Structure formats: structure tokens, C-alpha cells
C-alpha positions in Angstrom: 19.2 129.9 -256.3 22.6 132.6 -255.9 24.1 134.9 -258.2 26.5 136.8 -256.3 28.5 133.7 -254.6 31.6 133.2 -256.2 34.7 130.3 -254.0 37.3 133.0 -254.9 35.4 135.7 -253.4 33.9 135.3 -249.9 32.9 138.0 -248.3 35.8 137.6 -245.0 38.5 135.7 -244.2 39.6 135.3 -241.4 43.7 134.4 -240.8 44.2 132.3 -237.6 48.0 132.7 -237.7 46.3 136.5 -236.1 44.5 134.4 -233.8 46.0 133.3 -230.0 42.5 131.6 -228.5 40.0 129.5 -231.0 37.5 130.8 -229.3 38.8 134.4 -231.2 37.1 133.0 -233.7 33.3 133.6 -232.4 34.6 137.4 -232.0 35.7 137.6 -235.9 32.6 136.5 -236.9 30.8 138.8 -234.8 32.9 141.3 -235.9 32.0 140.9 -239.4 28.7 140.4 -239.1 27.1 137.3 -238.9 24.0 136.7 -237.8 23.1 133.3 -238.0 24.4 131.4 -242.0 26.7 130.8 -242.8 28.9 128.6 -245.3 33.3 128.3 -245.5 36.0 126.8 -246.3 39.4 126.0 -244.2 42.5 126.7 -246.3 45.7 126.6 -246.2 48.5 129.3 -247.6 49.9 127.1 -250.5 51.6 129.5 -253.2 52.3 126.5 -255.5 48.9 126.4 -256.4 47.0 127.7 -258.9 45.2 130.0 -257.3 46.3 131.7 -253.6 45.3 129.5 -250.6 44.9 125.3 -251.0 41.6 124.7 -250.3 40.9 121.4 -248.0 37.3 121.3 -246.5 34.4 123.7 -247.1 31.0 123.3 -244.9 28.4 125.6 -243.2 26.5 126.4 -240.3 24.2 124.3 -237.6 20.9 124.5 -238.9 20.1 125.4 -235.4 23.0 127.1 -234.0 22.0 129.4 -231.3 20.0 131.2 -228.7 23.3 133.4 -227.9 25.7 135.6 -230.3 28.3 133.6 -229.0 27.8 130.1 -231.4 27.7 132.1 -234.7 31.2 130.4 -236.1 30.5 127.1 -233.4 31.4 124.3 -236.4 34.1 126.1 -237.7 35.6 126.9 -233.7 35.1 123.3 -232.4 36.5 121.5 -235.8 39.8 124.0 -235.2 40.3 123.3 -232.2 41.1 120.4 -233.0 44.5 122.0 -234.5 48.0 122.4 -232.6 49.4 125.8 -232.1 46.1 127.2 -229.9 47.4 128.8 -226.4 44.5 127.9 -223.9 44.0 130.5 -220.6 42.6 128.9 -217.6 38.9 127.6 -217.5 39.4 127.5 -221.1 37.3 124.4 -222.3 38.2 124.2 -226.3 38.1 120.8 -227.6 34.5 119.6 -228.5 34.0 115.7 -229.4 32.0 116.5 -232.4 35.1 118.5 -233.9 37.4 114.9 -233.3 36.1 114.0 -237.2 37.6 116.6 -238.6 41.1 115.9 -236.3 40.4 112.0 -238.2 40.6 113.6 -241.8 43.0 116.0 -241.3 45.7 112.8 -239.7 44.5 111.0 -242.8 45.4 113.0 -245.2 48.6 113.9 -243.2 49.6 110.0 -243.5 48.7 110.2 -246.9 50.8 113.5 -247.2 47.8 115.6 -249.0 48.8 117.5 -245.5 52.5 118.6 -244.6 53.2 117.0 -240.7 53.6 120.4 -239.2 50.2 121.0 -239.7 48.7 124.1 -237.6 46.3 126.7 -236.9 48.8 129.4 -238.0 48.3 127.5 -241.7 44.6 128.1 -241.8 42.8 131.1 -243.2 39.1 130.4 -243.2 36.4 131.8 -246.1 33.5 132.7 -244.6 30.1 134.2 -246.4 27.0 135.4 -245.2 24.2 133.3 -246.0 21.1 135.2 -243.9 22.4 138.0 -245.9 22.4 137.1 -249.1 18.3 136.0 -247.8 16.6 138.5 -249.6 18.5 137.9 -253.1 17.6 134.2 -252.5 13.5 134.4 -252.1 12.6 137.0 -254.7 14.0 134.1 -257.4 13.1 130.2 -255.2 11.0 129.1 -252.7 13.2 128.1 -250.2 14.0 129.1 -245.7 17.3 129.9 -244.9 18.3 126.5 -243.7 17.6 125.1 -246.7 19.5 127.8 -248.3 23.0 126.8 -246.5 22.9 123.6 -247.6 22.2 124.8 -251.4 25.0 127.8 -250.9 27.1 124.4 -249.7 27.0 122.4 -252.5 27.5 125.1 -254.8 30.8 125.6 -253.5 31.6 122.2 -253.3 30.9 121.9 -257.5 32.4 125.3 -257.9 36.0 123.1 -256.4 35.2 119.7 -258.4 34.8 121.8 -261.2 38.2 123.8 -260.7 40.1 121.0 -259.4 38.1 117.8 -260.4 37.8 116.5 -256.9 36.1 117.1 -253.3 38.4 119.4 -251.2 40.5 116.7 -248.7 38.4 117.0 -246.0 35.2 116.7 -247.1 33.5 113.3 -246.6 30.5 113.4 -248.4 30.2 115.6 -251.8 27.0 118.6 -250.5 26.2 119.3 -254.4 25.0 115.3 -253.9 22.2 116.4 -251.8 18.2 117.4 -252.6 18.7 120.6 -251.2 21.0 120.9 -254.0 19.3 119.4 -256.8 15.8 119.5 -255.9 15.2 124.0 -255.2 11.8 125.0 -256.2 12.3 128.6 -258.5 10.2 130.4 -257.2 7.9 131.1 -261.1 7.1 127.6 -260.2 6.0 128.5 -256.3 4.2 131.1 -258.3 2.4 128.5 -260.8 1.1 126.3 -257.6 0.0 128.5 -255.6 3.1 128.2 -252.9 4.0 131.3 -252.8 
């Protein structure tokens, strides 16, 4: 479905050590022209690894990101807001209970010594791939919609990770490459044969 989705080449990076407040993730997303759908990889700097970053989680945008542009990046911001190192200003309510699952997985990884005990936001870099911008290419080859394509993209990045390392990123609990959307997308040529397109 995608010919230009490479785990080692995100469209842009968000370096969390350059951010002060967790809600600056939204600004980074808007300044990089993310309009709606995206996939992301949360990584830590690790020069001992084969690649520059050790990816710890791969995810995708919310299927209902909201009507407000400030919502773009919500899944990334709500997960990262739970990490130590952010500053807060009066009136800011940065921590959503929806990101608690990420913190629980991070804490488990720390306990298992898969992440350092001092793990914090300054160690994080987020790679982002714009799926909305890729949709014209996708629609030339597949019968799909943006939500399904985003799920497919998440699964494709996880598959690339598994092909390299042999397992899921340490903070991914479920394997998106097992989802039906990844295994059962319909090529446009098949859709045309049956008159679906």
C-alpha cells in the first residue's frame, strides 16, 4: 500500500529535550503541517544500537482527532506528558488518564531494566510520518480510507521493526501487524474487477 514508508526515515523528528511543556508537541505537529492522520515512533537516543535511536513504541493518530487543530498530536502528547522532566504553567492540565497505560508499560520496562531508572522526556525523540499527505498515492493502489490506511501504516512500521529486531518495541503491548486491516487491504485492481471502485 505504501512505497515510501521507512522506519528509519520519518518525515520529521520532535526532540523532546528542546521542549519545555508537553503541549508543545501540538505546536511541533502543526508547524510540520500535519493535518489529520499520522503514525509515530517514540525512541530514545542510544548510540550503542545499530541505529541512532532505540525505538520503544510505534503508534498511530486517533481515529477521531477532533475538529480543532490543537488535537493533532494528542496521542503523542498525552503519553509523553506522564514522563518526568516537563514544566507546567498555571492553568495547564497536562496529564490525561488516557496516557496512563504508556506510563505503566514504561514503568514495567524500567523494572525489567529495559529502560534506565532515570528515564525522562529529555531522552525522547519522536519520529512522525504524515499519512494524510500520503493518501493520494495510497488511493491509486488500494481501496481504503484514511483511518484504515493509518492502521496499515502503523502495522507496516511494526513489521519493519520486527524484521530488524525479531520482536515488538518494548512499549508496544499489541502487535498491529496482526490486525485485519494489515493482512486484508484490498488492492485497487481487485476492487475494479468487482466494481467496488
